[in-house]
C-alpha atoms as one frame of an Amber mdcrd trajectory, in Angstrom:
protein
 -82.207  14.735  96.581 -78.380  13.753  97.518 -77.696  17.016  98.924 -80.658
  17.041 101.064 -79.601  13.617 102.430 -76.027  15.154 103.208 -77.502  17.956
 104.776 -79.773  16.011 106.998 -76.931  13.863 108.208 -74.849  16.792 108.968
 -77.706  18.227 110.760 -77.933  15.214 112.854 -74.055  15.369 113.964 -74.688
  19.240 114.623 -77.511  18.423 116.770 -75.972  15.621 118.919 -76.879  14.936
 122.360 -74.951  16.818 125.110 -71.872  15.551 126.209 -72.299  12.623 128.552
 -75.953  12.206 127.476 -77.619   8.953 126.426 -78.799   8.656 122.732 -82.570
   8.667 122.404 -85.218   7.177 120.199 -86.798  10.347 118.707 -90.220   9.874
 119.947 -90.479   6.301 119.387 -92.017   4.015 122.272 -89.286   3.600 124.691
 -90.824   0.389 126.032 -90.701  -1.218 122.653 -88.425  -4.309 122.342 -86.946
  -3.217 119.426 -86.220   0.333 120.675 -84.772  -1.143 123.730 -82.470  -3.258
 121.679 -81.387  -0.164 119.489 -80.647   1.915 122.397 -78.585  -0.921 123.842
 -76.729  -1.551 120.553 -75.797   2.039 120.227 -74.269   2.608 123.651 -71.000
   2.214 121.981 -71.346   5.436 120.678 -72.052   7.318 123.649 -69.782  10.481
 124.290 -68.633   9.932 127.946 -67.125  13.192 128.959 -65.262  13.804 132.394
 -63.616  16.732 133.993 -60.002  16.404 135.133 -57.808  18.462 137.432 -55.597
  21.357 136.595 -52.666  19.217 137.110 -53.684  16.747 134.545 -54.594  19.353
 132.065 -51.134  20.975 132.322 -49.569  17.394 131.810 -51.625  17.121 128.678
 -50.766  20.312 127.261 -47.302  19.606 127.900 -47.533  16.489 125.854 -49.342
  18.042 123.070 -46.837  20.886 122.800 -44.204  18.323 122.520 -46.087  16.687
 119.584 -46.575  19.850 118.025 -42.943  20.968 118.163 -42.103  17.475 116.827
 -44.406  17.555 114.187 -43.480  21.074 113.091 -39.641  20.207 113.165 -40.279
  17.055 110.950 -38.999  14.790 113.751 -41.089  11.549 113.311 -39.499   9.442
 115.930 -39.678  12.454 118.983 -43.451  12.949 117.668 -44.227   9.096 118.035
 -42.755   9.115 121.550 -44.680  12.064 122.793 -47.796  10.563 121.057 -47.476
   7.229 123.192 -47.310   9.337 126.360 -50.873  10.435 125.812 -53.167   9.081
 128.097 -56.412   7.430 127.101 -58.210   9.795 129.613 -58.233  11.956 126.279
 -60.881   9.539 124.986 -63.224  11.404 127.583 -61.982  14.958 128.317 -64.661
  17.594 127.631 -64.567  18.905 123.901 -63.496  22.398 124.760 -60.009  20.957
 126.235 -59.604  18.540 123.530 -60.016  21.220 120.881 -57.644  23.523 122.648
 -55.051  20.361 122.790 -55.482  19.275 119.219 -56.470  22.536 117.377 -53.254
  23.816 116.469 -51.863  20.171 115.316 -54.918  19.689 113.273 -54.376  23.225
 111.626 -50.798  22.308 110.836 -51.823  19.046 109.239 -54.070  20.635 107.007
 -51.529  23.420 106.065 -48.458  21.145 105.700 -50.061  18.240 104.048 -53.771
  17.991 103.567 -54.533  21.035 101.815 -51.173  21.929 100.220 -49.773  21.291
  96.686 -47.655  18.569  96.481 -43.873  19.553  96.979 -41.842  19.448  93.889
 -38.447  18.783  95.229 -37.247  16.874  98.075 -33.484  16.620  99.010 -33.332
  12.914  98.931 -35.363   9.634  99.139 -35.016   9.658 102.952 -36.092  13.019
 103.239 -39.610  12.308 101.098 -39.878   9.263 103.344 -39.628  11.065 106.469
 -42.303  13.561 105.076 -44.891  10.835 104.132 -44.212   8.824 107.422 -44.695
  12.065 109.638 -47.940  13.104 107.972 -49.538   9.537 107.801 -48.886   9.182
 111.329 -50.134  12.326 112.308 -53.288  11.537 110.374 -53.646   8.096 112.111
 -53.379   9.870 115.226 -55.822  12.585 114.933 -58.323  10.193 113.359 -57.996
   7.484 115.869 -58.617   9.913 118.686 -61.905  11.261 116.919 -63.148   7.869
 116.786 -62.159   6.957 120.382 -64.077   9.985 121.424 -67.039   8.914 119.126
 -66.693  12.246 117.176 -68.112  10.992 114.300 -69.278  13.039 111.450 -68.769
  14.126 107.843 -66.052  16.753 108.377 -63.347  15.249 110.750 -62.993  11.391
 110.322 -64.064  11.100 106.769 -61.968  14.042 105.627 -58.771  12.902 107.442
 -58.916   9.623 105.634 -59.816  10.332 102.093 -57.820  13.662 102.342 -54.520
  11.523 103.135 -55.529   9.089 100.346 -55.786  12.185  97.976 -52.342  13.625
  98.766 -50.531  10.117  98.653 -52.083   9.488  95.342 -50.865  12.822  94.041
 -47.406  11.929  94.616 -47.511   8.535  93.020 -48.865  10.094  90.003 -46.457
  13.343  90.186 -43.367  10.988  90.318 -44.758   8.612  87.844 -45.194  11.161
  85.477 -41.743  12.627  86.359 -40.200   9.360  85.769 -38.724   9.117  89.354
 -39.283   5.636  90.023 -37.629   5.631  93.280 -39.630   8.257  94.786 -42.646
   6.677  93.111 -42.157   3.391  94.888 -41.913   5.247  98.436 -45.252   7.030
  97.759 -46.935   3.829  96.604 -45.812   1.943  99.539 -47.514   4.645 101.809
 -50.313   4.708  99.629 -50.783   0.966  99.625 -50.553   0.891 103.654 -53.133
   3.568 103.693 -55.533   1.505 101.696 -54.991  -1.418 104.156 -56.115   0.974
 106.846 -59.257   2.218 105.050 -60.029  -1.374 104.142 -59.557  -2.493 108.135
 -61.887  -2.375 110.562 -60.470   0.550 111.949 -61.023   2.626 108.799 -62.468
   6.065 109.953 -64.818   6.139 106.906 -66.129   2.551 107.470 -66.716   3.305
 111.208 -68.409   6.635 110.338 -70.564   5.058 107.975 -71.781   2.240 110.384
 -72.147   4.957 112.976 -74.555   6.807 110.465 -76.498   3.686 109.518 -77.040
   2.729 113.336 -78.050   6.128 114.314 -80.558   6.298 111.323 -82.721   3.670
 112.705 -85.314   5.671 114.284 -85.491   7.898 111.606 -86.215   5.193 109.097
 -88.776   3.720 111.546 -90.724   6.988 111.687 -90.557   7.440 108.221 -88.466
  10.468 107.841 -85.903   8.780 105.552 -85.863   5.804 103.648 -83.096   2.937
 104.293 -81.637   3.828 100.773 -81.502   7.645 101.944 -79.753   6.589 105.217
 -77.244   4.480 103.153 -76.354   7.160 100.580 -75.851   9.652 103.447 -73.756
   7.274 105.261 -71.494   6.399 102.226 -70.720  10.052 101.458 -67.029   9.606
 102.687 -66.706   6.321 100.627 -68.339   8.203  97.391 -65.511  10.638  97.959
 -62.923   7.941  97.944 -64.561   6.553  94.657 -64.163  10.006  92.965 -60.568
   9.842  94.014 -60.041   6.860  92.200 -60.525   4.048  94.977 -63.550   1.843
  95.638 -63.775   0.348  99.299 -64.137  -3.566  99.077 -66.427  -3.279 102.338
 -69.440  -1.289 100.629 -71.642  -4.729 100.615 -71.869  -4.180 104.207 -74.225
  -1.483 103.641 -76.833  -3.346 101.022
């Protein structure tokens, strides 16, 4: 049953309305006051997409190249300076252009941090702190833009958040087992900061869960799923966090 629920929500993400379109009520009476209220409440999730000119596209490509170069070369400050130059127009650019800009960076994030085994050797404490600062800032950058673009779904936003938690916890555990207390303290500091993010209103899994629940209302009303089905599906990312050793404090929001 749990697998079917997850597949249902995954299909809902894949079959989302075209860029720029309004969410719809899936066959419910559009004049019903509750439907009108629901459609108004979920306008915040609308994916507004705009075309931009070639000059602005080239400027964005240059900025994202700077971000990728700094990220590749482990230059935290240079990366942050380049990130600060990204226009909020990126919130609404077409999906194809956004994938072009961010795709290579997302691949690097996966290969260099999210999916790689913990490094066993760092040259110094400063080297390790630069490493975790670089990658956690990139995780926030990628996750925040996914949320700002309303690109909610199980793959991107939740994966970044619980994946970053998992890697940081591995380093805490690894350095603890090795008796490297100074390294463990740095890893724990970044893990604690990441948990603060998870618990915040800006947490990716929390925001994604609210999106999934909000968008499930028509399916619940039509009897396609129960509220408990919707809740289990919405909390898939949170359940992954729990399996990794952390239980979010905001789960009661979904009772």
